[in-house]
N, C-alpha and C positions, 0 to 999 in steps of 0.2 A: 366539596360543595361551589364554592367560587366555578370553577372550572365548570359542575353543571348548570350553575346558572348561565354561563357566556354560550354555552351550547342551548340551552333553551329561547334566549334570545336571539341567538343565529338563525336558528329556525323558524321562528316565529316572524321574522326578519322577512327572512327568504321566503315565507310561505304568504305572507302579506304582498310582495313587490311580485310573487310569481302567478299569483291569484290561485295557488290551489288549497286545499282544504287541509285543516291542522294533522299535523303528522305523529304518528304515535310516537312512543317512547325510544320505541327501538328502530324507528325510521330518521330519530333526529340527524341532520348533518353537521358534523364538525365543521370547522373554519375552514379547514385541509380540504375537505369535502365538498364543499362547498365552491370552493378556488377552484378545483379539478372539475367537477360540473361548468362553471363558468367558460374553463379553458375547452374543457369539451364541445361547449353550444357554440365556441366562436369555430373550433374545426368543422364542425356542422354544418354553419354557413345558420347560423341561428345568433345574430347579434341583440335581439330583443332579449332574449334570455340569460347572455352572457352580462348584459349591462343591467337588467334587474339582481342579480344573483352578484356583479361587484357593487352594488351600490347599497344591498343588503351588508357586504362586508364591510364596507366603509362606514356603515351609520354604528356598525361594531366597533369599527377602531377606524378611525380618520387618519391613523398614519400608516394604514396597510398598503404598503408600495406596491406590490403585488396586484391589489384590488385595482389601484389608480390604472397601471400600465392595461388590465381588461378591460377597465372602464373607457382609458383612453383610443383602443383598440375598438370595442364594439360603439362607440359612438361615432369615429372615424367612418367605418363602415356602414352606420346608417346618413354619413354625410351631415351628420349633428356636428359640426366643426368649434364651433365654440366650447362645449363641453370636453371636446376629443383635446383640445389646445390646454384647457384647464388643469385637466385629468395628469396629461403626459407633464406640464411645468411642475405638479404637485411631485409627481413620481421623480423627479430629476431632484428637487428640493429632497427629498427624503434618501434617494440613494448613497449607501456609504461604501459601497466596495466597487470593484472594477466592472464585476459582473451585471451589477443594478445599473452601476451609470453607461452600461453599454446597451442595456435593454432599453432603459427611458430613452436616452438619446436614438436609439432607432425608431419607437416608436414616437417620438418628437418629429422627426425627419418625417414619417410617415404621412402624420399629421399635417406638416408645412407643403407635401407634396400635393396630397390631393386639394388642399386650399390654394395651390397653383402656384407658391411661394418657395419656388424650384432652388433658388440663390441659396435662400436659407434653410435649406431642406440639406444642400451639400456642403454646412457647415455644420449642421448637426450631426451628418454620416462621416464628415473628419472626426468629432466628438467620438464616435460610436468605435469607430478605428484606433483612436489613440487611447480607450479603454475594454476594448476586446480583452477577453480573459484569457485567448488563445487563437491559434492563427488561421483557424477555420473560423473561426467568429467574425474575425479582421477581415478574411478575405470576403465575408457576406456582406459585410461595409463597403468593402472596395467594390464590388459588384453592382452593389445598388447603386453607389457612388455615380458610377462609369454611365447607370441606366438614367438617374436624374437628370446627370450631365449634357446627357444625349438629346432628353426631351426638353431640357432647360430654353430658353428665347433668350434668355439672356446669359451671355458669356461674358468673365472677366479675368484678365489679365493682369495681377499686379507684382513688379518686380523693384527692388531696390539694389542700387549698387554703392559699393565700398571698395574703393579700388586705389591703392598707390600706384601711381604713373608718372613715369621718368620725362615725360614732353604733354604735359596737358596743352599746350598752347601751338602744337604742331610747331615747333621750331627747328632753327637750323643746328646741326651737329657740327657746323665748323666755328670758327670767331672770325673768318675774314669772308668776304665776298667781292666781285668784280663788280664796279659801276656800270650802270647802264651803258651800253657799250656806245649809242648815239652818242650822248652828254659826254662821256669820257673821252670819246676821239675831237671831237670839235673843241674843247676846252684844254686838253692834254694831249691829241695825236695818237694817244694808244690807252688801253684798257689800264683803268688803275684799279686796284686794289682798296679795301675800306674795312675797316674794323665793323662787325654789326653789335648792335646795343644787345641788351639785357633781354629787351622783350623780341628780340628776332630771335636769340639764340632758345634754344630747349629750356624751359620752367618746367623742374619736378614738383609736384603737387599731390595731393588727396583728393580722388573725384570721389564726391559722395549725390548721389542723385534717386530717381525715381521714375518710373513709367507706367501708366494707368492705361490700358486699352481695353473699351467694353465694345461688344456688339449689341444689338438686338433684331435675332431672324422675324421681322414680319409676316413672313409666307414661306411655307413650305411645302413642298410634296414629297412623294418618295423617290424622284429621280432628282429634283431643284431646291434650292434654298435664296431666297432675299434676305439681307442684311443692312443693316444701317450700323454704322460704325464712327467711332467717338475714339481720340487717342490725345494724350497728356504726358508729357516728357520735361525733366528739368533736372539738372546738373549743375552743380557750382564747384568749387575745389578751394583747398587749404593750401596754401604755398609753404614750401619746405623751407623756404629761406628769405628772410625778407628782405623784398625789393623797393627801391626808392620809388612812390609814386604807382606801386601796383598790388593789387590784392585778388585773392581769389575769384571775388565775381566780377574784375574785368573781363575773365573767361566763361562767365555762366553760360548758357546755353538752355534754350527752353523752345518747345513746339507747342502748337494747338492745332490738330487737323480732324476731319471728317470725312467720310465719304459713303461709298454705298459697294456693297459687293456682293455677287452672282457665281453660285455654285452649282454642276449640274453633273450627274452620273451618266458616262455615255461608255462607248465600246464594251455593248455585253455586260457592264458593271465592272470589267477591268480599266478602267479610265476616268478621267476627272475633269473636267473643264472649268475653270475658274478666271473671272476676270473681278479687277477693282478699280475704283475710280475715287479719287482722294484730293482733296484741297485744305492747305495748312498755311498758317505764317509760323515765322520763327523769328527770335528774338536771340542778340548776342549781346553779352554785356549791359544788359538791362533795357536796349534801346534794339528799335525795330531792324531784323535783320533780310527777310524776303518774304516775300509771299509764291506759294507752287500751288500747281496742277499736274497730275500724275494719273496718268491707266497702266493699268497691268496683265496683263493676260499669261496664263499659262496652261498648260494639257501635260496630263499626269499618265502613265501607262504603264501597267504589268502586265508585262509579258509572261512572268510564271509569280510565282508564290516566293521566288528568293530575289527578283530584280525588279527594279521601277526607274523606269525615267520620266524625263520631266524635261519641258520644252517652255519656253517662253519669253517674251518681248516688251519692253518699257518704253513710254514715252512721257516726257517730263519737261514742263514751262514753267518758268521761273521768273520773276519779278522782281531783281533786287532791289533793298533800299539802302544798303550799305554791303553792297556786292554788282558786279555787273548783272545783267539780263543775260539769260543760255537757254536754249533749246538743248534737249536731250533723247539720244534714241537707244538703246540698250536691247541686245539678245543672250540669248541663254540656254545652256543646254546641259545636263547632270544625268548620271546613272549611279543607282546605290546597289548594292551586290550582297546577299548573305552565300558568304564562303561556307564551307562544308564543314569548318571548325567553329561554328557558331559566330564566329566574327562577321563583322560587315565594313564593308568599303566603297569609298564615295570618290566620284570623280568629274568635275565640273569647269564647264568653260563656259567664259561670258565676254562679249566686244560691244564695246559703247564706243560712243562718239558725242560732243559737244559742240555746238556752236555759237558763238558769240561773237561782240564786235571787238569784245577784249582780248587780247592774244593771251592774257592768265587765266580764260575759260574755255579758250576754243582748242580741245583736244581731240586724240585716239586713243582709245586704250584697250588693251586685252587683259583676259586674268585668266589663271590657269589655276583651282584651287584641290584640293584632294584631302580626304578625311578617312582615320581607320578607327572603329570603337571593338573593344575588348572586350569577348563573351565572358569570361569570368573575371571577379573584381580581382583588381591590386588592393589587398592589406583593409580588404573589406571597402572597396571605392569602386563604382563604374567605370572607366577608362577612356577618354576619348581625344583622338590626336588630330591637329589639321597642320598642311601645310598649304604655302602658295607661293606665287608671285605672279607680277603682273608687271607690264609694259606700257608707259603712256608718253605720248607723243605729241610733242608742241609743235606745229608749223613755225610759229614766231614766238621772238619772245623780247621785251625791253632789254633784257641781259646777254644777250649772245645774238651773233649773227646767224648760228646754226640753228636756231629756236633752243627748244627744249626737251631733254629725254630723261624720263625717271626710269629707275629701274629698281622694284620694291621687292622684297624677300618678306614674308612672314611666317611665324609658326604659331600655332598655340597649344596646350594638353587642360582638359577640364577632366577633373574628378568630381564624383557626385558621391556623397558619402551615405551609400544605403542604408547601413549601420544607423545611423543615427537618424531619427523619424522622430518630428514631434506635428501633430496633425497632422501626417500626410504630407509634410513637408521634409526636404533632405538636404541640408547644407552642400553647396558646389564651390569649388575652388578652379579659378581657371589662368593660368599663369601665361602671357602672350609676348613677344618680340616680332619688330620689325626694324629692317633696314632701308632708308631709299638711297641708292646712288644716283644724282642727278648731275650733268654737267654744270652745272652752276652749282656753286658752293654753298648758297644762301638755302638752296631747298634738298642738301643732304640732310637727313634727321635718322635719329635712331629712338626706337619707345621699347620702353621693357613695362609692362603692367600688372597687375595682382587684383584680379576680381575677387569679390565674398559675395555670394549669392546663396536663393534657395530656390529648389526645383520643388514641382509638386511631385509626389511618389506616385499618383494613381489622378 
């Protein structure tokens, strides 16, 4: 009896909302049938009827999750955003299983995207991917995420750093160096060695920091884009050993930057030209360090599906507050090649020159960098290797008549653990090491670091 009464109520409500004449007992719609008809109306492009059916179902049972999902979709299709958003929120609050949470998150993202709130829509699509009951639906959420990301005028990247580091202050690996040659020869007639204090030697510690980069694409055409950019970064340290008069914040470094970026597709869609201009302020140890103005340009070209070439140039002007003024000019070129095995290899070469009134900031440098990415995971992680060398020459140095020459070798390996996935993010681990050999002991450095971070899976 109770079941028959419910069917009658549902049928009467449906007739009232849809505006049809009263149905006979044989034509009474059950809630399931009414729900199916509502879905059919959506599929047939009739959101008005779907909304009326959904409202009838909600009148019968306010906790009907599927009815709220149908109502959210129908209202969204009709452009009636506030009711659509409310119905989606109610559906999320009623969801109990992964399948229900997936459906509620997906419709919430669709409503937000229609409303123009695409950054929030991306968050809900990550939720949908997190609760997807199978790989097929997860891939659907990922595809929707990529589409919304492409349409979003805002793009924000947030990274965190937690990294043990053997040399947070770029200190010397030696405990002795030679005194300023001019001073030592005047006073002593020959070069004199001296002991380096604790602050001049390498200091081990834990780096803790974060970076926020965001851009707003204020104008876009099918082949070009204009972006306004903002970036914030800060890192501080916790020292491994207690050193009198020193704390990790003495080596803290932060930057604030704003800029403009331009992108344009060219070479029949196989190339892209990019240029950026940025101005910023940096702080070191809590005090203003330098202001800078930087301009960069690069041309990317894909001769084939397996090869990518990149050429670039850079100009920078730095006005020092706690460091000398300098001008920097740089050129770079690189090639990325996909191999028949599925692995990919990278080779890059760059050259730069820095001009300054201070000998400590006046140099020329060449750097060679290589990389190799494995196609097959290792123990469930995607792995990338890097190796490089640089040669830096200072014509003059207060420490040597022969100037200063630094030879640096560096290597790193990064593992991204793709089997560990939370809201579309994978943990990553980077082990890096570098060694600088200089003709001046003060500038011999060794560094080993371990960086723990997260990377987006899509």
